[in-house]
DSSP file (Angstrom, degrees, kcal/mol; ACC not computed):
  #  RESIDUE AA STRUCTURE BP1 BP2  ACC     N-H-->O    O-->H-N    N-H-->O    O-->H-N    TCO  KAPPA ALPHA  PHI   PSI    X-CA   Y-CA   Z-CA
    1    1 A M              0   0    0      0, 0.0    26,-0.1     0, 0.0    24,-0.0   0.000 360.0 360.0 360.0 125.9   76.5  135.7   93.3
    2    2 A S        -     0   0    0      1,-0.1    40,-0.0     2,-0.1    25,-0.0  -0.271 360.0-115.6 -73.9 166.9   74.3  133.2   91.6
    3    3 A G  S    S+     0   0    0      2,-0.1    -1,-0.1    -2,-0.0     2,-0.1   0.531  83.4 104.3 -81.4  -5.6   70.5  133.5   91.9
    4    4 A S  S    S-     0   0    0      1,-0.1     2,-0.7     0, 0.0    -2,-0.1  -0.417  74.0-122.0 -76.4 153.8   70.3  130.2   93.7
    5    5 A C        -     0   0    0     -2,-0.1     2,-0.4    17,-0.0    -2,-0.1  -0.867  31.5-174.7 -98.7 116.8   69.6  130.1   97.4
    6    6 A R        -     0   0    0     -2,-0.7    17,-0.5     2,-0.0     2,-0.4  -0.897   7.5-159.2-112.7 141.1   72.3  128.3   99.4
    7    7 A H        -     0   0    0     -2,-0.4     2,-0.4    15,-0.1    15,-0.1  -0.921   1.9-161.2-114.0 143.5   72.2  127.5  103.1
    8    8 A T  E     -A   21   0A   0     13,-1.3    13,-2.9    -2,-0.4     2,-0.4  -0.961  17.7-137.5-117.2 142.5   75.2  126.7  105.3
    9    9 A R  E     -A   20   0A   0     -2,-0.4     2,-0.4    11,-0.2     9,-0.0  -0.828  19.4-176.7-106.0 140.1   74.6  125.0  108.6
   10   10 A A  E     -A   19   0A   0      9,-1.8     9,-1.6    -2,-0.4    -2,-0.0  -0.995  19.2-135.7-134.0 140.8   76.3  125.9  111.9
   11   11 A A        -     0   0    0     -2,-0.4     7,-0.2     7,-0.2     2,-0.1  -0.832  16.8-131.5 -99.4 121.1   75.9  124.2  115.2
   12   12 A P    >   -     0   0    0      0, 0.0     3,-1.6     0, 0.0     5,-0.1  -0.450  27.6-118.1 -62.0 145.2   75.5  126.4  118.3
   13   13 A A  T 3  S+     0   0    0      1,-0.3    -2,-0.0    -2,-0.1    67,-0.0   0.806 110.8  47.7 -59.3 -32.7   78.0  125.1  121.0
   14   14 A A  T 3  S+     0   0    0      2,-0.0     2,-0.3     0, 0.0    -1,-0.3   0.429 107.9  64.1 -91.9   2.7   75.3  124.1  123.5
   15   15 A H    <   -     0   0    0     -3,-1.6    -4,-0.0     2,-0.1     0, 0.0  -0.865  62.3-149.3-125.4 158.1   73.1  122.2  121.0
   16   16 A T  S    S+     0   0    0     -2,-0.3     2,-0.2     2,-0.1    -1,-0.1   0.420  76.5  85.7-101.3  -2.9   73.4  119.1  118.9
   17   17 A T  S    S-     0   0    0     -5,-0.1     2,-0.3    -7,-0.0    -2,-0.1  -0.659  71.4-130.4 -99.2 158.1   71.1  120.5  116.1
   18   18 A Y        -     0   0    0     -2,-0.2    -7,-0.2    -7,-0.2    -2,-0.1  -0.739  13.1-159.9-105.2 152.6   72.1  122.7  113.2
   19   19 A R  E     -A   10   0A   0     -9,-1.6    -9,-1.8    -2,-0.3     2,-0.1  -0.995  25.4-111.9-131.0 140.9   70.4  125.8  112.0
   20   20 A P  E     -A    9   0A   0      0, 0.0     2,-0.4     0, 0.0   -11,-0.2  -0.420  24.7-150.1 -73.4 143.8   70.7  127.3  108.6
   21   21 A L  E     -A    8   0A   0    -13,-2.9   -13,-1.3    -2,-0.1     2,-0.4  -0.925   8.5-140.2-111.1 139.3   72.6  130.6  108.1
   22   22 A Q        -     0   0    0     -2,-0.4     8,-0.3   -15,-0.1     2,-0.1  -0.819  13.1-135.1 -98.3 136.3   71.7  133.0  105.3
   23   23 A H        -     0   0    0    -17,-0.5     6,-0.2    -2,-0.4    17,-0.1  -0.430  25.7-111.4 -80.1 163.0   74.3  134.9  103.4
   24   24 A D    >   -     0   0    0      4,-2.4     3,-2.0    -2,-0.1    -1,-0.1  -0.145  43.1 -81.6 -84.2-173.3   74.0  138.6  102.7
   25   25 A A  T 3  S+     0   0    0      1,-0.3    -1,-0.1     2,-0.1    -2,-0.1   0.766 131.7  54.7 -64.3 -26.1   73.4  140.2   99.3
   26   26 A A  T 3  S-     0   0    0      2,-0.1    -1,-0.3   -25,-0.0    -3,-0.0   0.426 121.4-106.8 -86.1   1.0   77.1  140.0   98.6
   27   27 A G  S <  S+     0   0    0     -3,-2.0    14,-1.8     1,-0.3    15,-0.5   0.702  74.4 138.5  83.3  20.5   77.1  136.2   99.2
   28   28 A L  E     -B   40   0B   0     12,-0.2    -4,-2.4    13,-0.1     2,-0.5  -0.815  46.1-147.3-105.0 137.4   78.9  136.5  102.6
   29   29 A L  E     -B   39   0B   0     10,-2.6    10,-2.2    -2,-0.4     2,-0.4  -0.892  18.5-156.4 -95.3 131.5   78.2  134.7  105.8
   30   30 A H  E     -B   38   0B   0     -2,-0.5     8,-0.2    -8,-0.3     2,-0.2  -0.910  16.4-121.8-111.8 131.3   78.9  136.7  108.9
   31   31 A S        -     0   0    0      6,-2.8     5,-0.2    -2,-0.4     6,-0.2  -0.494  11.8-158.8 -66.6 135.0   79.7  135.3  112.3
   32   32 A K  S    S+     0   0    0     -2,-0.2    -1,-0.1     1,-0.1    51,-0.0   0.566  93.0  40.6 -88.5  -8.8   77.3  136.4  114.9
   33   33 A V  S    S+     0   0    0      1,-0.2    -1,-0.1     4,-0.1    -2,-0.0   0.784 115.6  43.7-105.7 -39.3   79.8  135.5  117.6
   34   34 A F  S >  S-     0   0    0      3,-0.2     3,-2.0    49,-0.0    -3,-0.3  -0.856  78.8-141.1-116.9  96.2   83.2  136.7  116.2
   35   35 A P  T 3  S+     0   0    0      0, 0.0     3,-0.1     0, 0.0    34,-0.1  -0.281  89.4  28.7 -53.4 131.0   83.1  140.2  114.5
   36   36 A G  T 3  S+     0   0    0      1,-0.3     2,-0.7    -5,-0.2    23,-0.1   0.397  89.6 114.7  96.6  -4.8   85.3  140.1  111.4
   37   37 A L    <   +     0   0    0     -3,-2.0    -6,-2.8    -6,-0.2     2,-0.3  -0.894  38.6 144.9-101.7 114.9   84.9  136.4  110.7
   38   38 A R  E     -B   30   0B   0     -2,-0.7     2,-0.4    -8,-0.2    -8,-0.2  -0.958  35.2-141.7-145.8 161.9   83.0  135.9  107.4
   39   39 A L  E     -B   29   0B   0    -10,-2.2   -10,-2.6    -2,-0.3     2,-1.2  -0.990  13.8-138.3-135.1 128.0   83.0  133.5  104.5
   40   40 A A  E  >  -B   28   0B   0     -2,-0.4     4,-2.3   -12,-0.2   -12,-0.2  -0.717  26.7-168.6 -80.9  98.8   82.6  134.2  100.8
   41   41 A V  H  > S+     0   0    0    -14,-1.8     4,-2.8    -2,-1.2     5,-0.2   0.924  77.7  43.6 -62.8 -53.4   80.3  131.2  100.2
   42   42 A D  H  > S+     0   0    0    -15,-0.5     4,-1.7     1,-0.2    -1,-0.2   0.898 114.0  51.6 -61.8 -38.9   80.3  131.2   96.3
   43   43 A A  H  4>S+     0   0    0      1,-0.2     5,-3.4     2,-0.2    -1,-0.2   0.916 111.5  47.9 -64.1 -42.2   84.0  131.7   96.1
   44   44 A M  H ><5S+     0   0    0     -4,-2.3     3,-1.6     1,-0.2    -2,-0.2   0.926 111.4  49.8 -64.0 -44.6   84.6  128.8   98.5
   45   45 A L  H 3<5S+     0   0    0     -4,-2.8    -1,-0.2     1,-0.3    -2,-0.2   0.785 110.6  50.3 -65.3 -26.6   82.3  126.5   96.6
   46   46 A Q  T 3<5S-     0   0    0     -4,-1.7    -1,-0.3    -5,-0.2    -2,-0.2   0.278 116.1-116.1 -94.1   8.8   84.0  127.4   93.4
   47   47 A D  T < 5 +     0   0    0     -3,-1.6     2,-1.2     1,-0.2    -3,-0.2   0.819  66.0 148.0  60.0  32.4   87.4  126.7   95.0
   48   48 A D    >>< +     0   0    0     -5,-3.4     4,-1.8    -6,-0.2     3,-0.5  -0.645  12.7 166.2 -96.8  74.7   88.4  130.4   94.6
   49   49 A L  H 3>  +     0   0    0     -2,-1.2     4,-2.6     1,-0.2     5,-0.2   0.744  67.4  63.3 -67.5 -25.6   90.6  130.5   97.7
   50   50 A A  H 3> S+     0   0    0      2,-0.2     4,-2.6     1,-0.2    -1,-0.2   0.926 107.0  44.3 -64.5 -41.8   92.2  133.9   96.7
   51   51 A T  H <> S+     0   0    0     -3,-0.5     4,-2.5     2,-0.2     5,-0.2   0.906 112.0  52.3 -68.1 -42.5   88.8  135.6   96.9
   52   52 A V  H  X S+     0   0    0     -4,-1.8     4,-2.1     1,-0.2    -2,-0.2   0.945 114.4  42.9 -57.6 -48.6   87.9  133.8  100.2
   53   53 A L  H  X S+     0   0    0     -4,-2.6     4,-2.7     1,-0.2     5,-0.2   0.919 112.4  52.7 -65.3 -44.5   91.2  135.0  101.7
   54   54 A R  H  X S+     0   0    0     -4,-2.6     4,-1.9     1,-0.2    -1,-0.2   0.893 111.1  46.8 -57.9 -42.5   90.9  138.5  100.3
   55   55 A E  H  X S+     0   0    0     -4,-2.5     4,-2.0     2,-0.2    -1,-0.2   0.894 112.5  50.0 -70.0 -39.7   87.4  138.9  101.7
   56   56 A Q  H  X S+     0   0    0     -4,-2.1     4,-2.0    -5,-0.2    -2,-0.2   0.909 109.3  51.1 -64.5 -41.0   88.5  137.6  105.1
   57   57 A Q  H  X S+     0   0    0     -4,-2.7     4,-0.8     1,-0.2    -2,-0.2   0.889 108.7  51.9 -63.3 -38.3   91.5  140.0  105.2
   58   58 A R  H >< S+     0   0    0     -4,-1.9     3,-0.8    -5,-0.2     4,-0.3   0.912 108.7  50.9 -62.5 -42.7   89.2  142.9  104.4
   59   59 A A  H >< S+     0   0    0     -4,-2.0     3,-1.4     1,-0.2     6,-0.4   0.868 104.6  57.2 -63.5 -36.5   86.9  141.8  107.3
   60   60 A L  H 3< S+     0   0    0     -4,-2.0    -1,-0.2     1,-0.3    -2,-0.2   0.710 102.5  56.5 -68.9 -18.9   89.9  141.7  109.7
   61   61 A G  T << S+     0   0    0     -4,-0.8    -1,-0.3    -3,-0.8    -2,-0.2   0.461  86.0 106.0 -89.2  -3.3   90.6  145.3  108.9
   62   62 A E  S <> S-     0   0    0     -3,-1.4     4,-2.1    -4,-0.3     3,-0.4  -0.435  79.8-117.2 -81.0 155.5   87.2  146.6  109.9
   63   63 A A  H  > S+     0   0    0      1,-0.2     4,-2.5     2,-0.2     5,-0.2   0.843 110.7  58.1 -58.7 -41.6   86.6  148.5  113.1
   64   64 A A  H  > S+     0   0    0      1,-0.2     4,-1.8     2,-0.2    -1,-0.2   0.895 109.2  44.8 -63.1 -39.3   84.2  145.9  114.6
   65   65 A H  H  > S+     0   0    0     -3,-0.4     4,-2.9    -6,-0.4    -1,-0.2   0.909 111.1  52.8 -69.9 -40.6   86.9  143.2  114.4
   66   66 A K  H  X S+     0   0    0     -4,-2.1     4,-2.0     1,-0.2    -2,-0.2   0.910 111.0  47.7 -61.6 -40.9   89.7  145.5  115.8
   67   67 A A  H  X S+     0   0    0     -4,-2.5     4,-2.0     2,-0.2    -1,-0.2   0.894 112.4  49.1 -65.3 -41.3   87.5  146.3  118.8
   68   68 A F  H  X S+     0   0    0     -4,-1.8     4,-2.2    -5,-0.2    -2,-0.2   0.930 111.0  49.7 -61.7 -47.0   86.7  142.7  119.3
   69   69 A A  H  X S+     0   0    0     -4,-2.9     4,-2.3     1,-0.2    -2,-0.2   0.864 109.1  52.9 -61.3 -38.9   90.4  141.8  119.1
   70   70 A A  H  X S+     0   0    0     -4,-2.0     4,-1.6     2,-0.2    -1,-0.2   0.888 108.6  49.3 -64.9 -41.3   91.2  144.5  121.6
   71   71 A R  H  X>S+     0   0    0     -4,-2.0     5,-2.5     2,-0.2     4,-0.5   0.874 111.1  50.3 -66.6 -36.0   88.7  143.1  124.1
   72   72 A L  H ><5S+     0   0    0     -4,-2.2     3,-1.0     1,-0.2    -2,-0.2   0.923 108.3  52.3 -64.4 -42.1   90.2  139.6  123.6
   73   73 A A  H 3<5S+     0   0    0     -4,-2.3    -1,-0.2     1,-0.3    -2,-0.2   0.842 110.2  48.5 -63.6 -33.7   93.7  141.0  124.3
   74   74 A R  H 3<5S-     0   0    0     -4,-1.6    -1,-0.3    -5,-0.1    -2,-0.2   0.581 110.3-123.7 -79.8 -10.7   92.4  142.7  127.6
   75   75 A G  T <<5 +     0   0    0     -3,-1.0    -3,-0.2    -4,-0.5    -2,-0.1   0.801  68.3 138.5  68.9  29.1   90.8  139.4  128.6
   76   76 A A      < +     0   0    0     -5,-2.5    10,-3.0    -6,-0.2     2,-0.3   0.360  34.5  97.4 -91.2   3.4   87.5  141.3  128.9
   77   77 A L  E    S-C   85   0C   0     -6,-0.4     2,-0.3     8,-0.2     8,-0.2  -0.743  76.4-118.0-100.0 141.6   85.2  138.8  127.3
   78   78 A V  E >   -C   81   0C   0      6,-2.5     3,-2.3     3,-0.7     6,-0.3  -0.595  39.6-104.6 -75.7 131.0   83.1  136.4  129.3
   79   79 A S  T 3  S+     0   0    0     -2,-0.3    -1,-0.1     1,-0.3     0, 0.0  -0.337 106.0  14.6 -59.1 130.3   84.1  132.8  128.5
   80   80 A G  T 3  S+     0   0    0     -2,-0.1    -1,-0.3    -3,-0.0   -67,-0.1   0.363 121.6  67.4  87.9  -6.0   81.5  131.2  126.3
   81   81 A N  E X   +C   78   0C   0     -3,-2.3     3,-2.4     3,-0.2    -3,-0.7  -0.579  55.5 178.6-147.1  76.1   79.8  134.5  125.4
   82   82 A P  E 3  S+     0   0C   0      0, 0.0    -1,-0.1     0, 0.0    -3,-0.1   0.671  80.4  60.9 -57.6 -18.3   82.2  136.6  123.3
   83   83 A G  E 3  S+     0   0C   0     -6,-0.1     2,-0.4    -5,-0.1   -49,-0.0   0.559  92.4  80.1 -85.0  -7.0   79.6  139.3  122.9
   84   84 A Q  E <  S-     0   0C   0     -3,-2.4    -6,-2.5    -6,-0.3     2,-0.2  -0.882  70.9-141.8-108.0 130.9   79.5  140.0  126.7
   85   85 A E  E     -C   77   0C   0     -2,-0.4    -8,-0.2    -8,-0.2     2,-0.2  -0.570  16.4-120.2 -86.3 147.7   82.0  142.0  128.6
   86   86 A L        -     0   0    0    -10,-3.0    -1,-0.1    -2,-0.2    -8,-0.0  -0.588  39.9 -98.8 -75.8 149.2   83.4  141.2  132.0
   87   87 A A              0   0    0     -2,-0.2    -1,-0.1     1,-0.1     0, 0.0  -0.462 360.0 360.0 -66.3 140.8   82.8  143.9  134.7
   88   88 A P              0   0    0      0, 0.0    -1,-0.1     0, 0.0    -2,-0.0   0.498 360.0 360.0 -63.4 360.0   85.9  146.1  135.1
C-alpha cells in the first residue's frame, strides 16, 4: 500500500450525490451493504487483477459472507435493505 491517500466514490441508491469511501490499512474497500464484497484498490489501479481476484475469493470464504449468502438463499432479506431481516 502506498503512502498516498486515495478515495473511491460510491453512490447510495437513493441519492444522486457521491460520498468518498476510505480503504482500510491493507488498502481494501469493504462494502457496507454486502458482507464479503471488497476491493483491493492499489492492485486494481496497478492492473493486478490476480491480486484483486485472490482478495475477493478470500472475502467470499469468510463467515460474514457465508451468513449473508444463507440469508439471501432463504429470501430473508428486506428488499432495498440487505442488512435487515424479514420477520419469520
